N, C-alpha and C positions, 0 to 999 in steps of 0.2 A: 636638450633643444631637441625639440621635434623635429621629424624629418620628411622634408616636404611632400607632398605626393606623387608632383611632378618634375621635369628638369626645368633651371631655368631658361627663363623663353630667349636669350640668351643663346645658351647651348643650345637648344631646341633648331634656332636658326643653322647655328654655323652647321650642325647634324645633316638637317635635308640640304640646306645647300649642299656641303662638301658631297653628300653621296650621289644628288642629282651631277656633281660635276664629276667626280671620281670616276662614275658610272658613264656618261659621256665622252669621258676620253678611254677609258676602254676599247668601249665599243670605236669610237675615230679612229682610234691607231691601230686595232684588230682588222676592221674591216675595211678603211677608206684610206689613210697615211700606209699600209704599211702593202698594198696594192698600186701606189700611185707612185710608176718611175719617178725618182730622184735630178727632176729637174727643171725650169724656174717655176715652173704649174706648180708644184708641191712648196715652194718657199710662204705661201701664203697661210696655207693650212698649217702645216709646221711650224710658222712665228705664230698664232693661234694657240696651236698644241702645246706649244713653247708655256706660254704667257698660261695659259690656264693649268700646267704644270707649274710654273711658280705660284700662282694664289692658292691652291690647294695643298701646297707646301707651308702657306704662310697661314691657310686659316688651319690645318690641321696645328699649327705651333700655337696662334691665338686657340683655339678647342682643347687643348690639351691645360692651356695655363686656366683657364674661364671653369674648367672642369675642379681642376683643384682649390678653386681657391671659394666658387657658391655651391650652397647646400646642394645635396642629392638626396634622392630619393632610396630608399635600404634596397640592397641588392634584392632584383628581382629571384624567385627561385623558383624550382621545377620541381623541388618534392626529391629530387634526387643528387645526391654530392656528387658524381661524375658529371650530369649535365652542366652543372650548376659550373663546374671545374672549367665544362665546353665554354661554356656560356664566356666566364671570365678571359680565359686563353684566347676565343675567337674574339674578344673586343680589342685584346693586345696586339693581337697579327692583323688587324684592320688598322687601323694608326701603324704599327708599324708596317705594312703592305705600305700605308701613299707616303711615307718618309722614303723609303729604301726604292718606290717607283721614282718619286720624285730626285732624290740623289740618284738613280742612275741615269735616271734624264739627261742632269745636271753633269754626269760624266760622260755621256754622248756628247753633248752640248760643248761641253768642253773641247774630247779629244778632236773630232768632225771640226772642230773651230768654227762651229755654227751661229755666233751669235755674229761676229760680221757678216754673214754670208746672207744672213735670213734675216738682220734686225738692219745693217749699217750697206747692204746694196752690194759688200765686194767680198770676192772669193763667191766660190761653186760648191754644190752642193758634195760629196763622195759620192761615186759609184756604185758604193754601198753601208750602207750603216753598222754592215757584219762584219765588220771590218776592224770595229774597235767592241771588245770585253763588254761594257758595258751595259748593251743592246741586247745580247743571250739575252743579259739576264734581268733589264726591263720588260722584254720575252715573254720569259718562265713568270717572272714575277703576275704579270699581266695577268695571267693564266689562274697564277694564285691564287689572287686578288680574286677574281672574280668567282671562285670557288666559295673563297671564304664570305664574300655577300653574297654569295645563294644559301651559306649554311646561315649566315645572321637573318633573312630574309624567312627563311623557311622556319626557325626558331619564333620569330617575331610574329608569326601567320600560326605559328601553335599554339602560342602563350595567348595572342586573338580569341581564336576560335575553340581553341581544345579545352585549354586551362580555362580562359574568357575571365582572364583575371586582368583585362583592360592595360596592356601591357604598350600599347601604340600608346593610350592615352598619357602615358604618363614623358612620352617626344613629342608632345605636342604643344602647339598652342594654349591659351587659359583660352575659355569661352564663356559665355552665356550659360548652366546646366551641367556644366561636365564638372565641375571643382568638388 
């Protein structure tokens, strides 16, 4: 069976939705939530952060399933075995990072009893989230994930504009004149 030239539209949609949500969450968590005091004013923002994190976990799970059942284009190559290996490693780390962020967030929520405080209106936010071990990993994972995303974006731009292999076209929706 011949390999398709681009990814399945469902996988494309999941990719771009996940990318937007993950980058949004990293920026909001790092530059908004971390700076807010843990009082009632933070509850709504924290609730949105928690719901979006759960959505990302679900989307990442669905994405892995779709990725394994739908045909995919042949792997992109840089012409270097080492860089191709780095590319595969980067993709694996993106999935792992998304799962690890979600799970560490769930760990914080569980240990801090956030679900009743945020969604049930009972209880208070803790004085500090750093009282909980998963909070430390959540922060370090966020910085690592930002770095991996930077590498991923840089590699995609390298393929698109230096190698000129239309790599971005593989992860976009098919359209008139683009197939």
